[in-house]
PyMOL CGO cylinders between C-alpha atoms (Angstrom):
from pymol import cmd
from pymol.cgo import CYLINDER

trace = [
    CYLINDER, -2.23, -10.03, 12.22, 0.38, -8.06, 14.19, 0.3, 1, 1, 1, 1, 1, 1,
    CYLINDER, 0.38, -8.06, 14.19, -0.71, -5.75, 16.94, 0.3, 1, 1, 1, 1, 1, 1,
    CYLINDER, -0.71, -5.75, 16.94, -0.82, -2.05, 16.17, 0.3, 1, 1, 1, 1, 1, 1,
    CYLINDER, -0.82, -2.05, 16.17, 2.03, -1.36, 18.60, 0.3, 1, 1, 1, 1, 1, 1,
    CYLINDER, 2.03, -1.36, 18.60, 4.25, -3.64, 16.50, 0.3, 1, 1, 1, 1, 1, 1,
    CYLINDER, 4.25, -3.64, 16.50, 3.44, -2.00, 13.13, 0.3, 1, 1, 1, 1, 1, 1,
    CYLINDER, 3.44, -2.00, 13.13, 5.66, 0.47, 11.30, 0.3, 1, 1, 1, 1, 1, 1,
    CYLINDER, 5.66, 0.47, 11.30, 4.15, 3.82, 10.31, 0.3, 1, 1, 1, 1, 1, 1,
    CYLINDER, 4.15, 3.82, 10.31, 3.89, 2.64, 6.69, 0.3, 1, 1, 1, 1, 1, 1,
    CYLINDER, 3.89, 2.64, 6.69, 2.16, -0.58, 7.75, 0.3, 1, 1, 1, 1, 1, 1,
    CYLINDER, 2.16, -0.58, 7.75, -0.25, 1.35, 9.96, 0.3, 1, 1, 1, 1, 1, 1,
    CYLINDER, -0.25, 1.35, 9.96, -1.09, 3.82, 7.18, 0.3, 1, 1, 1, 1, 1, 1,
    CYLINDER, -1.09, 3.82, 7.18, -1.72, 0.94, 4.77, 0.3, 1, 1, 1, 1, 1, 1,
    CYLINDER, -1.72, 0.94, 4.77, -3.89, -0.85, 7.35, 0.3, 1, 1, 1, 1, 1, 1,
    CYLINDER, -3.89, -0.85, 7.35, -5.99, 2.31, 7.94, 0.3, 1, 1, 1, 1, 1, 1,
    CYLINDER, -5.99, 2.31, 7.94, -6.37, 2.90, 4.20, 0.3, 1, 1, 1, 1, 1, 1,
    CYLINDER, -6.37, 2.90, 4.20, -7.54, -0.67, 3.66, 0.3, 1, 1, 1, 1, 1, 1,
    CYLINDER, -7.54, -0.67, 3.66, -10.08, -0.41, 6.48, 0.3, 1, 1, 1, 1, 1, 1,
    CYLINDER, -10.08, -0.41, 6.48, -11.44, 2.88, 5.10, 0.3, 1, 1, 1, 1, 1, 1,
    CYLINDER, -11.44, 2.88, 5.10, -11.83, 1.29, 1.67, 0.3, 1, 1, 1, 1, 1, 1,
    CYLINDER, -11.83, 1.29, 1.67, -13.69, -1.63, 3.25, 0.3, 1, 1, 1, 1, 1, 1,
    CYLINDER, -13.69, -1.63, 3.25, -16.10, 0.73, 5.02, 0.3, 1, 1, 1, 1, 1, 1,
    CYLINDER, -16.10, 0.73, 5.02, -16.49, 3.51, 2.45, 0.3, 1, 1, 1, 1, 1, 1,
    CYLINDER, -16.49, 3.51, 2.45, -15.68, 1.71, -0.78, 0.3, 1, 1, 1, 1, 1, 1,
    CYLINDER, -15.68, 1.71, -0.78, -13.40, 2.99, -3.53, 0.3, 1, 1, 1, 1, 1, 1,
    CYLINDER, -13.40, 2.99, -3.53, -14.68, 6.40, -4.69, 0.3, 1, 1, 1, 1, 1, 1,
    CYLINDER, -14.68, 6.40, -4.69, -12.94, 5.93, -8.06, 0.3, 1, 1, 1, 1, 1, 1,
    CYLINDER, -12.94, 5.93, -8.06, -14.38, 2.49, -8.77, 0.3, 1, 1, 1, 1, 1, 1,
    CYLINDER, -14.38, 2.49, -8.77, -16.05, 2.35, -12.15, 0.3, 1, 1, 1, 1, 1, 1,
    CYLINDER, -16.05, 2.35, -12.15, -14.76, 5.72, -13.34, 0.3, 1, 1, 1, 1, 1, 1,
    CYLINDER, -14.76, 5.72, -13.34, -13.27, 5.94, -16.81, 0.3, 1, 1, 1, 1, 1, 1,
    CYLINDER, -13.27, 5.94, -16.81, -10.40, 8.12, -17.98, 0.3, 1, 1, 1, 1, 1, 1,
    CYLINDER, -10.40, 8.12, -17.98, -11.46, 10.70, -20.55, 0.3, 1, 1, 1, 1, 1, 1,
    CYLINDER, -11.46, 10.70, -20.55, -9.68, 10.87, -23.89, 0.3, 1, 1, 1, 1, 1, 1,
    CYLINDER, -9.68, 10.87, -23.89, -8.52, 14.39, -23.00, 0.3, 1, 1, 1, 1, 1, 1,
    CYLINDER, -8.52, 14.39, -23.00, -6.95, 13.16, -19.75, 0.3, 1, 1, 1, 1, 1, 1,
    CYLINDER, -6.95, 13.16, -19.75, -5.26, 10.25, -21.53, 0.3, 1, 1, 1, 1, 1, 1,
    CYLINDER, -5.26, 10.25, -21.53, -3.81, 12.65, -24.12, 0.3, 1, 1, 1, 1, 1, 1,
    CYLINDER, -3.81, 12.65, -24.12, -2.45, 15.00, -21.44, 0.3, 1, 1, 1, 1, 1, 1,
    CYLINDER, -2.45, 15.00, -21.44, -0.96, 12.06, -19.54, 0.3, 1, 1, 1, 1, 1, 1,
    CYLINDER, -0.96, 12.06, -19.54, 0.75, 10.73, -22.67, 0.3, 1, 1, 1, 1, 1, 1,
    CYLINDER, 0.75, 10.73, -22.67, 2.17, 14.21, -23.43, 0.3, 1, 1, 1, 1, 1, 1,
    CYLINDER, 2.17, 14.21, -23.43, 3.47, 14.55, -19.91, 0.3, 1, 1, 1, 1, 1, 1,
    CYLINDER, 3.47, 14.55, -19.91, 5.11, 11.12, -19.98, 0.3, 1, 1, 1, 1, 1, 1,
    CYLINDER, 5.11, 11.12, -19.98, 6.89, 12.00, -23.24, 0.3, 1, 1, 1, 1, 1, 1,
    CYLINDER, 6.89, 12.00, -23.24, 8.17, 15.34, -21.89, 0.3, 1, 1, 1, 1, 1, 1,
    CYLINDER, 8.17, 15.34, -21.89, 11.50, 15.35, -20.12, 0.3, 1, 1, 1, 1, 1, 1,
    CYLINDER, 11.50, 15.35, -20.12, 11.33, 15.38, -16.34, 0.3, 1, 1, 1, 1, 1, 1,
    CYLINDER, 11.33, 15.38, -16.34, 11.76, 18.76, -14.67, 0.3, 1, 1, 1, 1, 1, 1,
    CYLINDER, 11.76, 18.76, -14.67, 12.76, 17.17, -11.38, 0.3, 1, 1, 1, 1, 1, 1,
    CYLINDER, 12.76, 17.17, -11.38, 16.11, 18.05, -9.89, 0.3, 1, 1, 1, 1, 1, 1,
    CYLINDER, 16.11, 18.05, -9.89, 18.04, 15.29, -8.14, 0.3, 1, 1, 1, 1, 1, 1,
    CYLINDER, 18.04, 15.29, -8.14, 18.36, 15.68, -4.36, 0.3, 1, 1, 1, 1, 1, 1,
    CYLINDER, 18.36, 15.68, -4.36, 22.17, 15.90, -4.58, 0.3, 1, 1, 1, 1, 1, 1,
    CYLINDER, 22.17, 15.90, -4.58, 21.97, 18.77, -7.08, 0.3, 1, 1, 1, 1, 1, 1,
    CYLINDER, 21.97, 18.77, -7.08, 19.62, 20.72, -4.80, 0.3, 1, 1, 1, 1, 1, 1,
    CYLINDER, 19.62, 20.72, -4.80, 22.03, 20.23, -1.92, 0.3, 1, 1, 1, 1, 1, 1,
    CYLINDER, 22.03, 20.23, -1.92, 24.95, 21.43, -4.05, 0.3, 1, 1, 1, 1, 1, 1,
    CYLINDER, 24.95, 21.43, -4.05, 23.03, 24.52, -5.21, 0.3, 1, 1, 1, 1, 1, 1,
    CYLINDER, 23.03, 24.52, -5.21, 22.11, 25.62, -1.71, 0.3, 1, 1, 1, 1, 1, 1,
    CYLINDER, 22.11, 25.62, -1.71, 25.13, 24.41, 0.26, 0.3, 1, 1, 1, 1, 1, 1,
]
cmd.load_cgo(trace, "trace")
């Protein structure tokens, strides 16, 4: 295992998250998605994205 001083920020965040899961456990383990949530998720995935590309934002406000 690399030393902390040699880790990137992403690697360090991942390491901390894994250690917290080891100690505390996964709070979502064993939970089931409700039918209502699944329906809303499916509707959202079918809907067109409302996200604006980064370049378009820059052009609008440049």
